[in-house]
KOLDREN-463077 format. One record per residue: residue number from 1; chain; y negated, x, z of N, C-alpha, C in turn. Coordinates in steps of 0.001 Angstrom, whole numbers, plus 500000, padded with zeros to 6 digits. Each point is the difference from the previous one (the first is absolute). Example, Ala and Ser with C-alpha at 12.3 -4.5 7.8 and 13.67 -1.06 7.14 Angstrom:
REM residues 2
@num->1	cadena->A	nc2->505690	nc1->513190	nc3->507800	cac2->498810	cac1->499110	cac3->500000	cc2->498800	cc1->500900	cc3->500000
@num->2	cadena->A	nc2->498950	nc1->499650	nc3->499280	cac2->498810	cac1->500820	cac3->500060	cc2->498910	cc1->499230	cc3->500730
END
This chain:
REM residues 87
@num->1	cadena->A	nc2->461270	nc1->279945	nc3->704994	cac2->499446	cac1->499611	cac3->498716	cc2->499350	cc1->501217	cc3->499355
@num->2	cadena->A	nc2->500340	nc1->500237	nc3->498756	cac2->499435	cac1->501147	cac3->499298	cc2->498829	cc1->499562	cc3->499132
@num->3	cadena->A	nc2->499087	nc1->500918	nc3->499829	cac2->498821	cac1->499733	cac3->499179	cc2->500273	cc1->500461	cc3->498573
@num->4	cadena->A	nc2->499381	nc1->499345	nc3->499043	cac2->500105	cac1->500453	cac3->498618	cc2->499229	cc1->501308	cc3->499849
@num->5	cadena->A	nc2->500264	nc1->500718	nc3->498935	cac2->499291	cac1->501263	cac3->499763	cc2->498492	cc1->499778	cc3->499901
@num->6	cadena->A	nc2->499604	nc1->498925	nc3->499338	cac2->498574	cac1->499710	cac3->499860	cc2->499360	cc1->499740	cc3->501363
@num->7	cadena->A	nc2->500718	nc1->499283	nc3->500870	cac2->499481	cac1->499721	cac3->501344	cc2->499917	cc1->501281	cc3->500826
@num->8	cadena->A	nc2->500993	nc1->500891	nc3->499851	cac2->499974	cac1->501281	cac3->500707	cc2->498816	cc1->500849	cc3->499541
@num->9	cadena->A	nc2->499756	nc1->500029	nc3->498696	cac2->498871	cac1->500765	cac3->499453	cc2->498686	cc1->499441	cc3->500529
@num->10	cadena->A	nc2->499857	nc1->498676	nc3->499973	cac2->498772	cac1->499366	cac3->500483	cc2->499790	cc1->500270	cc3->501490
@num->11	cadena->A	nc2->501073	nc1->499924	nc3->500797	cac2->499885	cac1->500248	cac3->501441	cc2->499605	cc1->501448	cc3->500271
@num->12	cadena->A	nc2->500574	nc1->500937	nc3->499252	cac2->499678	cac1->501412	cac3->500188	cc2->498557	cc1->500292	cc3->499593
@num->13	cadena->A	nc2->499556	nc1->499447	nc3->498877	cac2->498611	cac1->500186	cac3->499568	cc2->499027	cc1->499413	cc3->501020
@num->14	cadena->A	nc2->500337	nc1->498835	nc3->500555	cac2->499149	cac1->499367	cac3->501014	cc2->499913	cc1->500872	cc3->501249
@num->15	cadena->A	nc2->501139	nc1->500541	nc3->500444	cac2->500011	cac1->500866	cac3->501185	cc2->499169	cc1->501251	cc3->499754
@num->16	cadena->A	nc2->500138	nc1->500614	nc3->498838	cac2->499223	cac1->501199	cac3->499673	cc2->498507	cc1->499692	cc3->499970
@num->17	cadena->A	nc2->499624	nc1->498824	nc3->499540	cac2->498587	cac1->499649	cac3->499867	cc2->499362	cc1->499600	cc3->501332
@num->18	cadena->A	nc2->500756	nc1->499328	nc3->500875	cac2->499409	cac1->499414	cac3->501202	cc2->500258	cc1->500769	cc3->501290
@num->19	cadena->A	nc2->501043	nc1->500812	nc3->500060	cac2->500364	cac1->500698	cac3->501232	cc2->499202	cc1->501299	cc3->500116
@num->20	cadena->A	nc2->499281	nc1->500165	nc3->501111	cac2->499162	cac1->501196	cac3->500183	cc2->500825	cc1->501277	cc3->500067
@num->21	cadena->A	nc2->501284	nc1->499875	nc3->500278	cac2->500874	cac1->501175	cac3->500058	cc2->500036	cc1->500735	cc3->498661
@num->22	cadena->A	nc2->499867	nc1->499283	nc3->498920	cac2->500118	cac1->500587	cac3->498662	cc2->498649	cc1->500258	cc3->499347
@num->23	cadena->A	nc2->498905	nc1->499864	nc3->500733	cac2->498657	cac1->500085	cac3->499414	cc2->499720	cc1->501329	cc3->499311
@num->24	cadena->A	nc2->500438	nc1->501104	nc3->500571	cac2->499664	cac1->501307	cac3->499416	cc2->501143	cc1->500612	cc3->499200
@num->25	cadena->A	nc2->501040	nc1->499231	nc3->499718	cac2->501145	cac1->500520	cac3->499253	cc2->499737	cc1->499858	cc3->498505
@num->26	cadena->A	nc2->500162	nc1->501100	nc3->499279	cac2->499863	cac1->499994	cac3->498540	cc2->501396	cc1->500048	cc3->499392
@num->27	cadena->A	nc2->500295	nc1->499095	nc3->499100	cac2->501332	cac1->499923	cac3->499402	cc2->499952	cc1->500289	cc3->498504
@num->28	cadena->A	nc2->501034	nc1->500675	nc3->499526	cac2->500143	cac1->500248	cac3->498565	cc2->501062	cc1->499079	cc3->499413
@num->29	cadena->A	nc2->500378	nc1->498980	nc3->500747	cac2->501043	cac1->499072	cac3->499590	cc2->499559	cc1->498586	cc3->500368
@num->30	cadena->A	nc2->500646	nc1->499027	nc3->499414	cac2->499625	cac1->498605	cac3->500246	cc2->501002	cc1->499329	cc3->500935
@num->31	cadena->A	nc2->499641	nc1->498824	nc3->500458	cac2->500909	cac1->499216	cac3->500837	cc2->501247	cc1->499622	cc3->499204
@num->32	cadena->A	nc2->499830	nc1->499773	nc3->498713	cac2->501146	cac1->499678	cac3->499148	cc2->500979	cc1->501173	cc3->499943
@num->33	cadena->A	nc2->499476	nc1->501227	nc3->499966	cac2->500864	cac1->501186	cac3->500016	cc2->500803	cc1->500065	cc3->501294
@num->34	cadena->A	nc2->499349	nc1->499722	nc3->501127	cac2->500676	cac1->500052	cac3->501300	cc2->501121	cc1->498973	cc3->500047
@num->35	cadena->A	nc2->499724	nc1->498784	nc3->499581	cac2->501007	cac1->498938	cac3->500028	cc2->501135	cc1->500317	cc3->499032
@num->36	cadena->A	nc2->499672	nc1->500537	nc3->498839	cac2->501018	cac1->500334	cac3->498997	cc2->500957	cc1->501073	cc3->500506
@num->37	cadena->A	nc2->499494	nc1->500958	nc3->500778	cac2->500816	cac1->501122	cac3->500459	cc2->500694	cc1->499757	cc3->501343
@num->38	cadena->A	nc2->499748	nc1->498861	nc3->500629	cac2->500682	cac1->499667	cac3->501253	cc2->501478	cc1->499743	cc3->499737
@num->39	cadena->A	nc2->500799	nc1->500206	nc3->501028	cac2->501414	cac1->499666	cac3->499895	cc2->500209	cc1->498498	cc3->500064
@num->40	cadena->A	nc2->501220	nc1->499575	nc3->499727	cac2->500280	cac1->498563	cac3->500003	cc2->500138	cc1->499443	cc3->501417
@num->41	cadena->A	nc2->500290	nc1->500862	nc3->500982	cac2->500119	cac1->499567	cac3->501385	cc2->498740	cc1->500402	cc3->500756
@num->42	cadena->A	nc2->499262	nc1->499020	nc3->500508	cac2->498765	cac1->500266	cac3->500733	cc2->500305	cc1->500112	cc3->501489
@num->43	cadena->A	nc2->499898	nc1->501210	nc3->500545	cac2->500260	cac1->500238	cac3->501415	cc2->498696	cc1->499801	cc3->500761
@num->44	cadena->A	nc2->500067	nc1->499245	nc3->501096	cac2->498813	cac1->499755	cac3->500813	cc2->500233	cc1->500579	cc3->501389
@num->45	cadena->A	nc2->499223	nc1->501002	nc3->500372	cac2->500110	cac1->500638	cac3->501310	cc2->499007	cc1->499316	cc3->500942
@num->46	cadena->A	nc2->500415	nc1->498877	nc3->500557	cac2->499112	cac1->499134	cac3->500767	cc2->499372	cc1->500698	cc3->501198
@num->47	cadena->A	nc2->500809	nc1->500689	nc3->500816	cac2->499457	cac1->500646	cac3->501195	cc2->499016	cc1->501100	cc3->499633
@num->48	cadena->A	nc2->500329	nc1->500792	nc3->498999	cac2->499098	cac1->501068	cac3->499571	cc2->498706	cc1->499418	cc3->499444
@num->49	cadena->A	nc2->500106	nc1->498927	nc3->499240	cac2->498815	cac1->499363	cac3->499420	cc2->499088	cc1->499440	cc3->501089
@num->50	cadena->A	nc2->500598	nc1->499361	nc3->501004	cac2->499204	cac1->499446	cac3->501105	cc2->499340	cc1->501105	cc3->500813
@num->51	cadena->A	nc2->500737	nc1->501087	nc3->500260	cac2->499436	cac1->501126	cac3->500745	cc2->498868	cc1->500667	cc3->499252
@num->52	cadena->A	nc2->500174	nc1->500170	nc3->498693	cac2->498954	cac1->500617	cac3->499187	cc2->498750	cc1->499128	cc3->499960
@num->53	cadena->A	nc2->500181	nc1->498689	nc3->499895	cac2->498849	cac1->499086	cac3->499984	cc2->499259	cc1->500031	cc3->501330
@num->54	cadena->A	nc2->500749	nc1->500054	nc3->501097	cac2->499377	cac1->500053	cac3->501327	cc2->499209	cc1->501295	cc3->500168
@num->55	cadena->A	nc2->500593	nc1->501135	nc3->499604	cac2->499307	cac1->501282	cac3->500106	cc2->498758	cc1->500016	cc3->499117
@num->56	cadena->A	nc2->500090	nc1->499474	nc3->498781	cac2->498859	cac1->499955	cac3->499084	cc2->498847	cc1->499214	cc3->500632
@num->57	cadena->A	nc2->500321	nc1->498860	nc3->500610	cac2->498968	cac1->499192	cac3->500655	cc2->499359	cc1->500740	cc3->501168
@num->58	cadena->A	nc2->500816	nc1->500682	nc3->500802	cac2->499467	cac1->500744	cac3->501142	cc2->499084	cc1->501132	cc3->499551
@num->59	cadena->A	nc2->500454	nc1->500758	nc3->499026	cac2->499228	cac1->501158	cac3->499541	cc2->498704	cc1->499573	cc3->499322
@num->60	cadena->A	nc2->500001	nc1->498836	nc3->499382	cac2->498819	cac1->499528	cac3->499277	cc2->499179	cc1->499001	cc3->500801
@num->61	cadena->A	nc2->499881	nc1->500241	nc3->501299	cac2->499068	cac1->499229	cac3->500809	cc2->500587	cc1->498877	cc3->500811
@num->62	cadena->A	nc2->501302	nc1->499830	nc3->499997	cac2->500597	cac1->498901	cac3->500737	cc2->500327	cc1->500319	cc3->501448
@num->63	cadena->A	nc2->499758	nc1->501227	nc3->500428	cac2->500317	cac1->500381	cac3->501383	cc2->498963	cc1->499400	cc3->500946
@num->64	cadena->A	nc2->500454	nc1->499318	nc3->501033	cac2->499093	cac1->499345	cac3->500946	cc2->499150	cc1->501001	cc3->500774
@num->65	cadena->A	nc2->500581	nc1->501182	nc3->500275	cac2->499290	cac1->501016	cac3->500782	cc2->499067	cc1->500852	cc3->499136
@num->66	cadena->A	nc2->500080	nc1->499846	nc3->498698	cac2->499171	cac1->500808	cac3->499116	cc2->500656	cc1->501303	cc3->499586
@num->67	cadena->A	nc2->501203	nc1->500249	nc3->500494	cac2->500745	cac1->501201	cac3->499623	cc2->501490	cc1->499688	cc3->500086
@num->68	cadena->A	nc2->500803	nc1->500875	nc3->499398	cac2->501447	cac1->499844	cac3->500013	cc2->500589	cc1->501138	cc3->500812
@num->69	cadena->A	nc2->500794	nc1->499666	nc3->501016	cac2->500650	cac1->501038	cac3->500795	cc2->500959	cc1->500800	cc3->499127
@num->70	cadena->A	nc2->500040	nc1->501299	nc3->500197	cac2->500918	cac1->500863	cac3->499264	cc2->500457	cc1->501115	cc3->500926
@num->71	cadena->A	nc2->501063	nc1->500673	nc3->499622	cac2->500448	cac1->501154	cac3->500772	cc2->498986	cc1->501117	cc3->499825
@num->72	cadena->A	nc2->499801	nc1->500783	nc3->501029	cac2->499087	cac1->501131	cac3->499917	cc2->500619	cc1->501142	cc3->499218
@num->73	cadena->A	nc2->499179	nc1->500965	nc3->499672	cac2->500483	cac1->501176	cac3->499282	cc2->500874	cc1->500835	cc3->500925
@num->74	cadena->A	nc2->501078	nc1->500542	nc3->499463	cac2->500906	cac1->500821	cac3->500787	cc2->499703	cc1->501482	cc3->499789
@num->75	cadena->A	nc2->499426	nc1->500329	nc3->498865	cac2->499689	cac1->501404	cac3->499725	cc2->498564	cc1->500112	cc3->499498
@num->76	cadena->A	nc2->499520	nc1->501227	nc3->499952	cac2->498648	cac1->500233	cac3->499488	cc2->499909	cc1->499616	cc3->498529
@num->77	cadena->A	nc2->501062	nc1->500245	nc3->499259	cac2->500024	cac1->499633	cac3->498579	cc2->499866	cc1->498503	cc3->499800
@num->78	cadena->A	nc2->500700	nc1->499236	nc3->500820	cac2->499891	cac1->498546	cac3->499916	cc2->498602	cc1->499537	cc3->500384
@num->79	cadena->A	nc2->499414	nc1->500633	nc3->501004	cac2->498641	cac1->499641	cac3->500413	cc2->499026	cc1->500239	cc3->498860
@num->80	cadena->A	nc2->500167	nc1->501102	nc3->499278	cac2->499125	cac1->500298	cac3->498851	cc2->500172	cc1->498934	cc3->498916
@num->81	cadena->A	nc2->501255	nc1->499634	nc3->499710	cac2->500257	cac1->498994	cac3->498973	cc2->499408	cc1->498650	cc3->500398
@num->82	cadena->A	nc2->500133	nc1->499631	nc3->501271	cac2->499452	cac1->498727	cac3->500456	cc2->498478	cc1->500009	cc3->499945
@num->83	cadena->A	nc2->499402	nc1->501121	nc3->500345	cac2->498538	cac1->500098	cac3->499946	cc2->499514	cc1->499879	cc3->498563
@num->84	cadena->A	nc2->500694	nc1->500649	nc3->499072	cac2->499620	cac1->499915	cac3->498582	cc2->500171	cc1->498582	cc3->499465
@num->85	cadena->A	nc2->501013	nc1->499287	nc3->500517	cac2->500260	cac1->498636	cac3->499547	cc2->499100	cc1->498979	cc3->500682
@num->86	cadena->A	nc2->499240	nc1->500430	nc3->500995	cac2->499096	cac1->499088	cac3->500687	cc2->500650	cc1->499209	cc3->501113
@num->87	cadena->A	nc2->501126	nc1->500484	nc3->500504	cac2->500688	cac1->499282	cac3->501086	cc2->499504	cc1->500426	cc3->501346
END
């Protein structure tokens, strides 16, 4: 079932307003612009979307252990980048 353009605009505006992921994003365009410029075929990458949502939850406090396991640095340059990023 496809949504009307008005419903797509309303859903996008609601997501931008309520989802903490978009809290610090500044836009120079409107939800209507985004919907207007979308293609006619809406591709949904379900596995990627689920993985991204899971990672977002883990990174933002959802990890039971209080941290997220990651690969260690392989080089000194990577260690510097991770230290600067707070990892």
